[in-house]
PDBQT receptor file of N, H, CA, C and O in Angstrom, charges set to zero:
ATOM      1  N   MET A   1      23.764 270.861-132.320  1.00  0.00    +0.000 N 
ATOM      2  CA  MET A   1      23.118 272.107-131.899  1.00  0.00    +0.000 C 
ATOM      3  C   MET A   1      22.248 271.880-130.675  1.00  0.00    +0.000 C 
ATOM      4  O   MET A   1      21.556 270.868-130.561  1.00  0.00    +0.000 OA
ATOM      5  N   LYS A   2      22.295 272.828-129.773  1.00  0.00    +0.000 N 
ATOM      6  H   LYS A   2      22.857 273.651-129.865  1.00  0.00    +0.000 HD
ATOM      7  CA  LYS A   2      21.561 272.702-128.510  1.00  0.00    +0.000 C 
ATOM      8  C   LYS A   2      20.053 272.701-128.750  1.00  0.00    +0.000 C 
ATOM      9  O   LYS A   2      19.319 271.953-128.104  1.00  0.00    +0.000 OA
ATOM     10  N   LEU A   3      19.593 273.540-129.678  1.00  0.00    +0.000 N 
ATOM     11  H   LEU A   3      20.189 274.148-130.202  1.00  0.00    +0.000 HD
ATOM     12  CA  LEU A   3      18.156 273.633-129.948  1.00  0.00    +0.000 C 
ATOM     13  C   LEU A   3      17.623 272.309-130.491  1.00  0.00    +0.000 C 
ATOM     14  O   LEU A   3      16.586 271.818-130.045  1.00  0.00    +0.000 OA
ATOM     15  N   THR A   4      18.343 271.735-131.460  1.00  0.00    +0.000 N 
ATOM     16  H   THR A   4      19.186 272.134-131.823  1.00  0.00    +0.000 HD
ATOM     17  CA  THR A   4      17.921 270.457-132.038  1.00  0.00    +0.000 C 
ATOM     18  C   THR A   4      17.906 269.373-130.972  1.00  0.00    +0.000 C 
ATOM     19  O   THR A   4      16.993 268.548-130.930  1.00  0.00    +0.000 OA
ATOM     20  N   SER A   5      18.919 269.375-130.109  1.00  0.00    +0.000 N 
ATOM     21  H   SER A   5      19.660 270.045-130.143  1.00  0.00    +0.000 HD
ATOM     22  CA  SER A   5      18.994 268.389-129.027  1.00  0.00    +0.000 C 
ATOM     23  C   SER A   5      17.795 268.524-128.101  1.00  0.00    +0.000 C 
ATOM     24  O   SER A   5      17.205 267.526-127.687  1.00  0.00    +0.000 OA
ATOM     25  N   ALA A   6      17.438 269.762-127.777  1.00  0.00    +0.000 N 
ATOM     26  H   ALA A   6      17.917 270.573-128.113  1.00  0.00    +0.000 HD
ATOM     27  CA  ALA A   6      16.306 270.005-126.882  1.00  0.00    +0.000 C 
ATOM     28  C   ALA A   6      15.001 269.539-127.526  1.00  0.00    +0.000 C 
ATOM     29  O   ALA A   6      14.138 268.970-126.857  1.00  0.00    +0.000 OA
ATOM     30  N   ILE A   7      14.865 269.787-128.830  1.00  0.00    +0.000 N 
ATOM     31  H   ILE A   7      15.565 270.249-129.373  1.00  0.00    +0.000 HD
ATOM     32  CA  ILE A   7      13.652 269.370-129.549  1.00  0.00    +0.000 C 
ATOM     33  C   ILE A   7      13.555 267.846-129.578  1.00  0.00    +0.000 C 
ATOM     34  O   ILE A   7      12.488 267.287-129.326  1.00  0.00    +0.000 OA
ATOM     35  N   LEU A   8      14.661 267.178-129.882  1.00  0.00    +0.000 N 
ATOM     36  H   LEU A   8      15.528 267.633-130.086  1.00  0.00    +0.000 HD
ATOM     37  CA  LEU A   8      14.655 265.716-129.930  1.00  0.00    +0.000 C 
ATOM     38  C   LEU A   8      14.359 265.134-128.558  1.00  0.00    +0.000 C 
ATOM     39  O   LEU A   8      13.624 264.154-128.447  1.00  0.00    +0.000 OA
ATOM     40  N   HIS A   9      14.919 265.722-127.519  1.00  0.00    +0.000 N 
ATOM     41  H   HIS A   9      15.516 266.519-127.608  1.00  0.00    +0.000 HD
ATOM     42  CA  HIS A   9      14.688 265.253-126.156  1.00  0.00    +0.000 C 
ATOM     43  C   HIS A   9      13.224 265.455-125.781  1.00  0.00    +0.000 C 
ATOM     44  O   HIS A   9      12.600 264.564-125.205  1.00  0.00    +0.000 OA
ATOM     45  N   GLY A  10      12.681 266.614-126.103  1.00  0.00    +0.000 N 
ATOM     46  H   GLY A  10      13.188 267.338-126.571  1.00  0.00    +0.000 HD
ATOM     47  CA  GLY A  10      11.282 266.914-125.804  1.00  0.00    +0.000 C 
ATOM     48  C   GLY A  10      10.351 265.981-126.566  1.00  0.00    +0.000 C 
ATOM     49  O   GLY A  10       9.322 265.555-126.042  1.00  0.00    +0.000 OA
ATOM     50  N   PHE A  11      10.720 265.664-127.813  1.00  0.00    +0.000 N 
ATOM     51  H   PHE A  11      11.556 266.009-128.239  1.00  0.00    +0.000 HD
ATOM     52  CA  PHE A  11       9.895 264.779-128.630  1.00  0.00    +0.000 C 
ATOM     53  C   PHE A  11       9.881 263.369-128.058  1.00  0.00    +0.000 C 
ATOM     54  O   PHE A  11       8.823 262.746-127.963  1.00  0.00    +0.000 OA
ATOM     55  N   SER A  12      11.058 262.859-127.674  1.00  0.00    +0.000 N 
ATOM     56  H   SER A  12      11.917 263.365-127.751  1.00  0.00    +0.000 HD
ATOM     57  CA  SER A  12      11.146 261.511-127.107  1.00  0.00    +0.000 C 
ATOM     58  C   SER A  12      10.429 261.451-125.764  1.00  0.00    +0.000 C 
ATOM     59  O   SER A  12       9.772 260.459-125.449  1.00  0.00    +0.000 OA
ATOM     60  N   LEU A  13      10.556 262.516-124.974  1.00  0.00    +0.000 N 
ATOM     61  H   LEU A  13      11.090 263.322-125.230  1.00  0.00    +0.000 HD
ATOM     62  CA  LEU A  13       9.883 262.575-123.677  1.00  0.00    +0.000 C 
ATOM     63  C   LEU A  13       8.370 262.626-123.880  1.00  0.00    +0.000 C 
ATOM     64  O   LEU A  13       7.623 261.961-123.162  1.00  0.00    +0.000 OA
ATOM     65  N   GLY A  14       7.920 263.413-124.854  1.00  0.00    +0.000 N 
ATOM     66  H   GLY A  14       8.527 263.953-125.437  1.00  0.00    +0.000 HD
ATOM     67  CA  GLY A  14       6.494 263.509-125.157  1.00  0.00    +0.000 C 
ATOM     68  C   GLY A  14       5.955 262.166-125.629  1.00  0.00    +0.000 C 
ATOM     69  O   GLY A  14       4.843 261.782-125.266  1.00  0.00    +0.000 OA
ATOM     70  N   GLY A  15       6.733 261.451-126.433  1.00  0.00    +0.000 N 
ATOM     71  H   GLY A  15       7.636 261.764-126.727  1.00  0.00    +0.000 HD
ATOM     72  CA  GLY A  15       6.318 260.139-126.917  1.00  0.00    +0.000 C 
ATOM     73  C   GLY A  15       6.226 259.153-125.767  1.00  0.00    +0.000 C 
ATOM     74  O   GLY A  15       5.328 258.310-125.747  1.00  0.00    +0.000 OA
ATOM     75  N   HIS A  16       7.138 259.244-124.812  1.00  0.00    +0.000 N 
ATOM     76  H   HIS A  16       7.867 259.928-124.829  1.00  0.00    +0.000 HD
ATOM     77  CA  HIS A  16       7.130 258.364-123.646  1.00  0.00    +0.000 C 
ATOM     78  C   HIS A  16       5.884 258.630-122.805  1.00  0.00    +0.000 C 
ATOM     79  O   HIS A  16       5.221 257.695-122.356  1.00  0.00    +0.000 OA
ATOM     80  N   MET A  17       5.570 259.899-122.595  1.00  0.00    +0.000 N 
ATOM     81  H   MET A  17       6.108 260.658-122.960  1.00  0.00    +0.000 HD
ATOM     82  CA  MET A  17       4.383 260.275-121.820  1.00  0.00    +0.000 C 
ATOM     83  C   MET A  17       3.120 259.813-122.538  1.00  0.00    +0.000 C 
ATOM     84  O   MET A  17       2.169 259.363-121.899  1.00  0.00    +0.000 OA
ATOM     85  N   ALA A  18       3.109 259.922-123.863  1.00  0.00    +0.000 N 
ATOM     86  H   ALA A  18       3.881 260.288-124.383  1.00  0.00    +0.000 HD
ATOM     87  CA  ALA A  18       1.944 259.504-124.646  1.00  0.00    +0.000 C 
ATOM     88  C   ALA A  18       1.745 257.993-124.527  1.00  0.00    +0.000 C 
ATOM     89  O   ALA A  18       0.617 257.524-124.381  1.00  0.00    +0.000 OA
ATOM     90  N   SER A  19       2.837 257.235-124.589  1.00  0.00    +0.000 N 
ATOM     91  H   SER A  19       3.754 257.617-124.708  1.00  0.00    +0.000 HD
ATOM     92  CA  SER A  19       2.733 255.778-124.480  1.00  0.00    +0.000 C 
ATOM     93  C   SER A  19       2.227 255.384-123.094  1.00  0.00    +0.000 C 
ATOM     94  O   SER A  19       1.466 254.425-122.957  1.00  0.00    +0.000 OA
ATOM     95  N   LEU A  20       2.650 256.125-122.067  1.00  0.00    +0.000 N 
ATOM     96  H   LEU A  20       3.268 256.903-122.178  1.00  0.00    +0.000 HD
ATOM     97  CA  LEU A  20       2.169 255.845-120.712  1.00  0.00    +0.000 C 
ATOM     98  C   LEU A  20       0.685 256.171-120.604  1.00  0.00    +0.000 C 
ATOM     99  O   LEU A  20      -0.074 255.439-119.969  1.00  0.00    +0.000 OA
ATOM    100  N   ALA A  21       0.276 257.276-121.229  1.00  0.00    +0.000 N 
ATOM    101  H   ALA A  21       0.893 257.870-121.745  1.00  0.00    +0.000 HD
ATOM    102  CA  ALA A  21      -1.118 257.715-121.157  1.00  0.00    +0.000 C 
ATOM    103  C   ALA A  21      -2.039 256.733-121.875  1.00  0.00    +0.000 C 
ATOM    104  O   ALA A  21      -3.169 256.501-121.444  1.00  0.00    +0.000 OA
ATOM    105  N   PHE A  22      -1.546 256.158-122.977  1.00  0.00    +0.000 N 
ATOM    106  H   PHE A  22      -0.629 256.347-123.327  1.00  0.00    +0.000 HD
ATOM    107  CA  PHE A  22      -2.376 255.241-123.763  1.00  0.00    +0.000 C 
ATOM    108  C   PHE A  22      -2.296 253.805-123.274  1.00  0.00    +0.000 C 
ATOM    109  O   PHE A  22      -2.982 252.931-123.803  1.00  0.00    +0.000 OA
ATOM    110  N   THR A  23      -1.477 253.556-122.283  1.00  0.00    +0.000 N 
ATOM    111  H   THR A  23      -0.920 254.266-121.853  1.00  0.00    +0.000 HD
ATOM    112  CA  THR A  23      -1.343 252.188-121.772  1.00  0.00    +0.000 C 
ATOM    113  C   THR A  23      -2.507 251.867-120.841  1.00  0.00    +0.000 C 
ATOM    114  O   THR A  23      -2.581 250.761-120.304  1.00  0.00    +0.000 OA
TER     115      THR A  23
């Protein structure tokens, strides 16, 4: 499903940004 894919992508992207912010 496109919606689930978008949510998973947004979640992984958000996690990546969070890891960069906390580094």
